[in-house]
PLY file of the C-alpha trace (Angstrom):
ply
format ascii 1.0
element vertex 260
property float x
property float y
property float z
element edge 259
property int vertex1
property int vertex2
end_header
-7.89 -16.51 18.82
-7.13 -16.12 15.12
-8.23 -13.01 13.24
-8.47 -12.84 9.48
-6.45 -10.14 7.70
-6.95 -9.05 4.08
-4.37 -7.10 2.10
-4.80 -5.11 -1.09
-2.51 -2.57 -2.75
-1.83 -0.64 -5.95
-5.40 0.00 -7.03
-4.35 3.35 -8.55
-7.91 4.60 -8.34
-8.76 7.67 -10.44
-6.03 6.85 -12.99
-7.15 5.83 -16.47
-4.94 2.74 -16.43
-6.68 1.28 -13.36
-9.14 -1.61 -13.61
-9.76 -1.42 -9.86
-13.51 -0.60 -10.14
-13.97 -4.21 -11.29
-12.75 -5.39 -7.88
-14.81 -3.11 -5.63
-17.27 -5.87 -4.71
-14.38 -8.26 -3.93
-12.80 -5.64 -1.66
-16.10 -5.18 0.13
-16.38 -8.93 0.59
-12.84 -9.07 2.00
-13.65 -6.26 4.45
-16.86 -8.00 5.52
-15.01 -11.27 6.19
-11.94 -9.76 7.88
-11.16 -8.28 11.25
-8.41 -6.19 9.62
-8.13 -4.83 6.09
-4.74 -3.39 5.16
-4.66 -1.01 2.19
-1.04 -1.24 1.13
-0.38 2.01 -0.69
-0.98 3.49 -4.14
-4.67 2.92 -3.54
-5.17 6.31 -5.17
-3.11 7.92 -7.90
-3.02 11.67 -7.51
-0.47 12.49 -10.22
-2.40 10.63 -12.94
-5.92 11.39 -11.74
-8.60 11.95 -14.37
-10.62 14.17 -12.02
-10.56 17.92 -12.74
-8.30 19.01 -9.87
-6.02 17.64 -7.16
-8.45 18.94 -4.55
-11.28 16.98 -6.18
-9.15 13.83 -6.10
-8.25 14.25 -2.42
-11.92 14.72 -1.53
-12.96 11.71 -3.61
-10.23 9.56 -2.05
-11.28 10.41 1.49
-14.94 9.84 0.62
-14.00 6.38 -0.75
-12.29 5.52 2.55
-15.18 6.85 4.61
-17.69 4.85 2.62
-15.70 1.61 2.87
-15.22 2.00 6.61
-18.87 2.91 7.23
-20.04 -0.15 5.30
-17.89 -2.46 7.45
-17.81 -1.09 11.02
-16.51 -4.40 12.43
-13.41 -4.31 10.22
-10.45 -2.19 11.28
-8.97 -0.54 8.18
-5.28 0.40 8.07
-4.02 2.63 5.29
-0.33 2.45 4.38
0.88 5.25 2.16
2.72 4.44 -1.07
4.69 6.71 -3.34
1.77 7.59 -5.65
-0.43 8.62 -2.72
2.37 10.27 -0.74
0.79 13.59 -1.63
0.97 16.55 0.75
-2.67 17.67 0.33
-3.80 14.08 0.98
-1.55 13.78 4.03
-2.92 17.08 5.32
-6.48 15.87 4.80
-5.79 12.63 6.67
-4.15 14.56 9.49
-7.21 16.77 9.86
-10.08 14.39 9.09
-9.06 10.76 9.76
-10.38 10.96 13.33
-13.87 11.14 11.83
-13.57 7.46 10.84
-13.59 5.39 14.06
-12.38 2.09 12.53
-9.55 3.62 10.51
-5.84 4.32 11.04
-3.12 5.45 8.65
0.61 4.92 8.55
3.49 6.46 6.65
5.61 3.35 6.11
4.68 0.04 7.72
2.41 -1.84 10.10
3.42 -4.81 12.28
0.74 -7.26 13.41
2.13 -10.26 15.23
4.42 -12.19 12.92
3.21 -10.17 9.89
4.58 -6.93 8.47
2.75 -4.85 5.86
4.44 -2.15 3.80
4.08 -0.55 0.39
7.38 -1.88 -0.89
9.01 1.11 -2.56
12.08 0.31 -0.46
13.01 -2.03 -3.35
13.98 0.95 -5.51
17.40 1.16 -3.86
19.91 -1.61 -3.27
20.40 -0.68 0.37
17.42 1.35 1.55
17.53 3.12 4.88
14.63 5.09 6.28
16.39 8.31 5.31
16.77 7.15 1.69
13.11 6.17 1.52
12.09 9.59 2.83
14.18 11.20 0.09
12.60 8.96 -2.55
9.07 9.68 -1.30
9.70 13.43 -1.23
9.48 13.51 -5.05
5.74 12.89 -4.80
4.88 15.22 -1.92
4.12 18.27 -4.05
3.97 16.72 -7.51
1.37 18.44 -9.71
-1.20 16.47 -11.66
0.01 15.32 -15.07
-1.25 17.26 -18.06
-3.72 15.91 -20.60
-0.99 15.02 -23.12
1.09 13.13 -20.52
-1.97 11.24 -19.29
-2.79 10.23 -22.86
0.74 8.99 -23.54
0.74 7.08 -20.26
-2.55 5.41 -21.21
-1.13 4.35 -24.59
1.84 2.67 -22.89
-0.47 0.67 -20.65
-2.94 -0.20 -23.38
-0.02 -1.59 -25.40
1.05 -3.47 -22.25
4.61 -2.19 -22.57
4.76 -1.96 -18.78
4.32 -5.71 -18.27
7.88 -6.89 -19.08
9.31 -4.16 -16.85
7.47 -5.54 -13.84
9.31 -8.84 -14.33
12.72 -7.59 -15.50
13.16 -4.93 -12.82
11.56 -6.84 -9.96
12.91 -10.35 -9.84
11.57 -12.17 -6.82
14.85 -12.92 -5.05
16.18 -9.38 -5.50
12.91 -7.88 -4.30
12.77 -10.12 -1.22
16.39 -9.35 -0.38
15.90 -5.58 -0.63
12.68 -5.57 1.39
14.23 -7.71 4.12
17.35 -5.53 4.23
15.11 -2.49 4.78
13.15 -4.23 7.53
16.34 -5.30 9.27
17.51 -1.68 9.14
14.32 -0.83 11.05
14.93 -3.59 13.59
12.11 -5.76 12.21
14.05 -8.75 10.91
13.39 -12.50 11.29
14.98 -12.55 14.74
11.97 -10.56 16.01
9.56 -13.34 15.04
8.81 -11.97 11.58
7.36 -14.71 9.38
5.26 -13.03 6.66
5.78 -9.86 4.61
2.90 -8.39 2.60
3.86 -5.62 0.19
2.89 -3.89 -3.05
4.58 -1.46 -5.44
6.19 -3.91 -7.89
2.90 -4.80 -9.66
3.95 -8.46 -9.73
2.08 -11.16 -7.86
4.09 -13.24 -5.39
2.55 -16.04 -3.32
4.45 -17.84 -0.58
7.91 -16.90 -1.85
10.42 -17.99 0.80
13.64 -16.14 1.49
15.79 -16.46 4.62
12.97 -18.02 6.61
10.44 -15.29 5.72
7.50 -15.71 3.33
6.74 -12.84 0.92
3.36 -12.02 -0.63
2.38 -9.43 -3.27
-1.10 -9.05 -4.77
0.02 -7.57 -8.11
-2.05 -4.74 -9.56
-5.43 -4.38 -11.32
-3.89 -2.88 -14.46
-4.30 -4.15 -18.02
-1.96 -7.06 -18.72
-1.10 -7.66 -15.06
-2.51 -10.13 -12.56
-4.16 -9.18 -9.30
-5.55 -10.95 -6.26
-6.64 -9.83 -2.81
-4.45 -11.60 -0.24
-5.50 -13.15 3.05
-3.54 -13.90 6.19
-4.13 -14.30 9.90
-3.12 -12.63 13.13
-3.00 -14.43 16.47
-3.58 -12.07 19.36
-5.78 -9.17 20.38
-6.64 -6.63 17.74
-4.99 -3.20 17.93
-7.26 -0.65 19.51
-5.18 2.52 19.53
-3.11 2.50 16.38
-2.22 5.88 14.98
-0.05 6.97 12.08
3.56 7.73 12.93
5.10 11.14 12.77
7.23 11.75 9.70
10.55 11.41 11.46
13.60 9.21 11.24
12.82 7.53 14.55
9.07 6.87 14.31
8.26 5.03 11.14
5.57 2.48 11.87
2.97 1.14 14.26
3.84 -2.10 16.01
1.28 -4.52 17.47
2.84 -7.81 18.42
0 1
1 2
2 3
3 4
4 5
5 6
6 7
7 8
8 9
9 10
10 11
11 12
12 13
13 14
14 15
15 16
16 17
17 18
18 19
19 20
20 21
21 22
22 23
23 24
24 25
25 26
26 27
27 28
28 29
29 30
30 31
31 32
32 33
33 34
34 35
35 36
36 37
37 38
38 39
39 40
40 41
41 42
42 43
43 44
44 45
45 46
46 47
47 48
48 49
49 50
50 51
51 52
52 53
53 54
54 55
55 56
56 57
57 58
58 59
59 60
60 61
61 62
62 63
63 64
64 65
65 66
66 67
67 68
68 69
69 70
70 71
71 72
72 73
73 74
74 75
75 76
76 77
77 78
78 79
79 80
80 81
81 82
82 83
83 84
84 85
85 86
86 87
87 88
88 89
89 90
90 91
91 92
92 93
93 94
94 95
95 96
96 97
97 98
98 99
99 100
100 101
101 102
102 103
103 104
104 105
105 106
106 107
107 108
108 109
109 110
110 111
111 112
112 113
113 114
114 115
115 116
116 117
117 118
118 119
119 120
120 121
121 122
122 123
123 124
124 125
125 126
126 127
127 128
128 129
129 130
130 131
131 132
132 133
133 134
134 135
135 136
136 137
137 138
138 139
139 140
140 141
141 142
142 143
143 144
144 145
145 146
146 147
147 148
148 149
149 150
150 151
151 152
152 153
153 154
154 155
155 156
156 157
157 158
158 159
159 160
160 161
161 162
162 163
163 164
164 165
165 166
166 167
167 168
168 169
169 170
170 171
171 172
172 173
173 174
174 175
175 176
176 177
177 178
178 179
179 180
180 181
181 182
182 183
183 184
184 185
185 186
186 187
187 188
188 189
189 190
190 191
191 192
192 193
193 194
194 195
195 196
196 197
197 198
198 199
199 200
200 201
201 202
202 203
203 204
204 205
205 206
206 207
207 208
208 209
209 210
210 211
211 212
212 213
213 214
214 215
215 216
216 217
217 218
218 219
219 220
220 221
221 222
222 223
223 224
224 225
225 226
226 227
227 228
228 229
229 230
230 231
231 232
232 233
233 234
234 235
235 236
236 237
237 238
238 239
239 240
240 241
241 242
242 243
243 244
244 245
245 246
246 247
247 248
248 249
249 250
250 251
251 252
252 253
253 254
254 255
255 256
256 257
257 258
258 259
């Protein structure tokens, strides 16, 4: 039996640069049509939030997840953390409250469903990323304070002028990105020899459809930010749906949930 999977990442909700509210209805439609919805990281942006406090942003983020899950009880929602939502207060809140949402699970780094792997994609930031290096990279965001009013204003100017757009293409060329992501997955023991066929990831803010590299197909939905392109992705999963997924502990030896 084939189950539909939808994937969306990099909404950067609560940041001024985000156009994600325009896609809320499309996300709801995807959840209604899918057995699994994977939220691929940076769904919220705590550092650049326009809400008054970090605590307000954490509460609003969890309420958003609760509301989405309650609206679509037949869809199992998986949340993969990215670097912008790798925020200690948010992690603490998930640890304490996620059990209140019956059709929801969260993961630090990746999720395997059959021949598909889903991850945020910040492993591309290093040429040879190991799990330990990714932990070190993510640690910068754990206790990062919210940006001040001046910094948020300057950040908004950069995005309104679309100065970020060429960087997404220059820094994240498709072949280099695919190579780095696959190197990371092989480090985790999740390479093509395990039956891996499709990789869904975010982070680079550049859309990629059906890009083939070493027998694996890579997909990226881009980002709903001015000047960039964005699209909710769909895939399929053959097999029984996971019923007892839980987020992994933050350790070097438990980094993802696997459902093959």
